[in-house]
C-alpha positions as CSV (number, residue, x, y, z in Angstrom):
1,M,-176.6,7.2,-54.2
2,K,-174.3,4.6,-55.9
3,I,-171.5,3.1,-53.8
4,P,-168.4,2.4,-55.9
5,F,-167.4,-1.2,-56.0
6,L,-163.7,-2.1,-56.3
7,H,-163.5,-5.2,-58.5
8,N,-159.8,-5.4,-59.4
9,V,-156.6,-4.6,-57.4
10,R,-153.1,-4.9,-58.8
11,R,-150.0,-4.8,-56.5
12,G,-146.9,-3.0,-57.7
13,L,-146.3,-0.7,-60.7
14,A,-148.8,-0.8,-63.6
15,T,-148.4,1.3,-66.7
16,N,-149.5,1.2,-70.3
17,S,-145.8,0.9,-71.3
18,S,-144.0,-2.1,-72.6
19,S,-141.3,-1.4,-70.1
20,S,-141.0,0.1,-66.6
21,H,-137.6,1.3,-65.4
22,S,-137.4,2.8,-61.9
23,L,-134.8,4.3,-59.7
24,V,-135.4,2.8,-56.3
25,F,-134.2,5.0,-53.4
26,H,-133.2,3.1,-50.2
27,A,-132.8,4.6,-46.8
28,S,-129.2,3.5,-46.5
29,P,-126.4,2.6,-49.0
30,V,-127.0,-0.7,-50.9
31,A,-125.1,-0.3,-54.1
32,D,-121.4,-1.0,-54.4
33,D,-118.9,1.3,-56.0
34,N,-117.5,-1.3,-58.4
35,I,-116.7,0.6,-61.7
36,G,-115.3,-2.6,-63.3
37,S,-118.7,-4.1,-63.4
38,A,-119.5,-1.8,-66.3
39,A,-117.5,-4.0,-68.7
40,Y,-119.9,-6.9,-68.1
41,V,-123.3,-5.1,-68.5
42,D,-125.7,-6.3,-71.1
43,T,-126.7,-2.9,-72.5
44,E,-130.1,-4.0,-73.8
45,F,-132.4,-2.3,-71.4
46,G,-135.7,-3.2,-72.7
47,W,-138.6,-4.9,-71.0
48,D,-136.6,-7.9,-69.6
49,H,-136.2,-7.8,-65.8
50,F,-132.9,-6.4,-64.5
51,V,-131.4,-4.9,-61.3
52,L,-128.4,-2.6,-61.5
53,D,-126.8,-2.3,-58.1
54,S,-123.2,-1.3,-58.7
55,L,-121.8,2.1,-59.8
56,G,-120.4,0.7,-63.0
57,E,-123.7,-0.9,-64.0
58,K,-125.7,2.2,-63.2
59,L,-123.3,4.4,-65.1
60,M,-123.5,2.1,-68.1
61,Y,-127.3,2.4,-68.0
62,G,-126.9,6.2,-68.0
63,L,-124.4,6.2,-70.8
64,T,-126.6,3.9,-72.9
65,Q,-129.5,6.3,-72.2
66,A,-127.4,9.2,-73.4
67,I,-126.0,7.6,-76.5
68,S,-129.3,5.9,-77.5
69,N,-130.6,9.4,-78.4
70,Y,-128.1,9.6,-81.2
71,W,-128.4,7.7,-84.4
72,S,-125.4,6.3,-86.1
73,D,-124.9,4.1,-89.2
74,G,-121.8,2.6,-87.6
75,V,-119.6,2.6,-84.6
76,T,-116.4,4.3,-85.9
77,P,-113.5,5.8,-84.0
78,E,-114.8,9.2,-85.0
79,Y,-118.3,8.5,-83.7
80,I,-116.8,7.3,-80.3
81,A,-114.7,10.4,-80.1
82,Q,-117.7,12.6,-80.7
83,M,-119.7,10.7,-78.0
84,K,-116.8,11.1,-75.6
85,K,-116.6,14.8,-76.3
86,E,-120.4,15.2,-75.8
87,W,-120.8,13.0,-72.7
88,G,-117.4,12.4,-71.2
89,H,-117.8,15.1,-68.5
90,L,-120.6,13.0,-67.0
91,F,-118.7,9.7,-67.3
92,P,-115.0,10.4,-66.5
93,E,-114.5,6.9,-65.3
94,F,-115.2,5.6,-68.8
95,M,-112.9,8.0,-70.7
96,G,-109.9,5.6,-70.9
97,D,-111.8,2.6,-72.3
98,D,-113.3,2.9,-75.8
99,A,-114.8,-0.6,-75.4
100,L,-117.2,0.7,-72.8
101,W,-118.4,3.4,-75.2
102,V,-118.8,0.8,-78.0
103,N,-120.8,-1.4,-75.6
104,A,-123.1,1.5,-74.8
105,T,-123.5,2.4,-78.4
106,N,-124.5,-1.1,-79.3
107,G,-127.2,-1.1,-76.6
108,Y,-130.5,0.5,-76.3
109,V,-133.1,1.7,-73.8
110,D,-136.7,0.9,-74.6
111,H,-138.2,4.1,-76.0
112,Q,-140.9,4.2,-73.4
113,S,-138.4,4.1,-70.5
114,S,-135.9,6.6,-72.1
115,V,-135.2,9.8,-70.1
116,G,-133.2,12.9,-70.7
117,V,-129.7,12.5,-69.4
118,D,-128.2,15.4,-67.5
119,A,-125.9,16.0,-64.5
120,E,-128.9,15.6,-62.1
121,F,-129.9,12.2,-63.5
122,I,-126.2,10.9,-63.4
123,A,-125.9,12.2,-59.8
124,K,-128.9,10.1,-58.8
125,L,-127.3,7.0,-60.5
126,R,-124.1,7.7,-58.5
127,D,-126.0,7.7,-55.2
128,P,-125.1,4.5,-53.3
129,R,-128.7,4.4,-52.0
130,V,-130.1,4.1,-55.5
131,V,-130.7,0.8,-57.4
132,V,-132.1,0.7,-60.9
133,H,-134.9,-1.9,-61.5
134,G,-136.2,-2.6,-65.0
135,G,-138.8,-4.9,-66.4
136,N,-142.3,-4.8,-67.6
137,D,-145.8,-4.8,-66.0
138,N,-147.1,-7.8,-67.9
139,G,-146.8,-10.0,-64.8
140,G,-144.2,-12.4,-63.7
141,Y,-142.0,-10.0,-61.7
142,P,-139.4,-12.1,-59.9
143,Y,-140.4,-10.9,-56.4
144,D,-144.1,-11.5,-56.8
145,S,-143.9,-14.8,-55.0
146,W,-142.3,-13.3,-51.8
147,D,-144.4,-14.7,-48.9
148,G,-143.2,-12.3,-46.2
149,E,-140.7,-14.7,-44.6
150,D,-137.1,-13.5,-44.3
151,D,-135.7,-16.8,-45.6
152,N,-137.5,-16.3,-48.9
153,L,-136.3,-12.7,-49.5
154,P,-134.5,-12.0,-52.7
155,E,-130.7,-12.0,-52.2
156,G,-129.5,-8.8,-50.5
157,A,-133.0,-7.5,-49.8
158,T,-134.4,-6.8,-46.3
159,R,-138.0,-6.8,-45.1
160,E,-137.9,-3.0,-45.1
161,D,-136.9,-2.9,-48.8
162,L,-140.0,-4.8,-49.9
163,G,-142.4,-3.2,-47.5
């Protein structure tokens, strides 16, 4: 009888993808309801590390997900009108500001982290207990150096958040 030998252990998420985006569900609300933060979101959701913890940031992530599935050879007023017609019911907070739609249109979500956008997905993004984390599994995650001491926790995190 052979006894299996464990020769390698990797903590955290590991995939064969160039990017790993996750919805992290907390036990209590942690995200704020700041819609204005959407105007400042870098909409390049690739494999660089990011944390989206405001409603505006999370909705911009969702809108970029939705729009990134459509190809356009230019951002015209007609194109923005079509995207608003297609997706406006899920993003009513953004309907009055075309600049937000242009920002989402100019962004992207890494193809290996792209998901189908529907009312259920957007409802999860609206949940104040949800934070979106993005990055890659190639090492160097910002929280890898956490040593278990409260004074070294990432800003806003609790011991329970990180296990």
